[in-house]
N, C-alpha and C positions, 0 to 999 in steps of 0.2 A: 504494500500500500505506500502511495507516495503522496506528499502534501500537494494540494491544488495551488497554493500560493508560495511565493518566496520572500525573503527578507527585503523589505522595501515596497512591497505591494501596499496599496490601500485597500482596505477591506471595510465592508458595511457590517456591523453587528445589528442583527435582527431581533435578537431577544434573549432572555436568559438571566437577567440579574434582578436583584431586589432594588437595586439602585435604578430609579425611574429615569435618571439622566443619561444612563449608560448607552442607550441605542444611539448609533451615529456611526461616523467614519473614523477608523483607526489605521495605523500604520503597522505592519508586521516587523517585529524586531528581532524574532527568533523563532525557529522551528523546533517544536517539542516532540518527544516521543508520543507513541500513542498511550491513552489512559487504559485501564484495566479492561474497558469494554472493547477496546481495540480502535477506538475513535482518535484520530490524530488531532493534537493540540497545537496552538500558537500563542507565543507572548506578543502582545499587541500594546501599543501606546496611543492615547487619544490626544486631542487638542489641549485638554486640561492637565497634561503631562502625567496622567494616571495610567499605571501599567496594570494589564489583566491578563489573565490565562483563559483562553476561550477553546472551545472545541470546534471542529469543522462544521458540525451542524448548526452553530450559532452564527455563521456567516452567511449574510443574504447573498442569493445568486443574483447574477445580473438581470435587472428587470423583475425580480420577484423578492418580495419581502420576506420570505421565509415564513416560519411558524410564528409569527407576530402574536403575542398574547396580549390581551387588553390590559391596560395599565391598572394596577391595583393601589388603592389608597393606603392599604395596610403594608407597612415595611417593619418586619420585627426588630432590625437592628436599630432603626430610627426610633421605634417605640421605646426600646430599652434606654437609649441616651436622653430621650425625653424624660422618663421616669427618673432617671439619675439626676438630671439637671433640676427637676421639680423638688426632688428631696434635699438636694444641695442648696436650693435657694429658698426653702421654706423659712417660716418665721423665726427670727432669732430669739433665743431664750437668754434672758439676763443671767449672768453669772452670779451665784451667791456671794455675798459679802462676807468675808471672814473677820 
């Protein structure tokens, strides 16, 4: 099995992340070996300078949006950080005077 893309190719990410802003165009920076299921993988970098590892099936084919999933408003990672921020910024309790 060979990679369809090479280092330097621009690819479009079709789906697959909790990060709602992840869908878009990325540049392939490295070819990675196949995952356990046999699907080839790539390391990519986006315009936001974030690097990601994606599978071949997550790349949109030319003229085809792929298996695009509807965006979900629920993001478990963001929800966890929101809970932590709310807990940290809760009401301050005065310290007892000794």
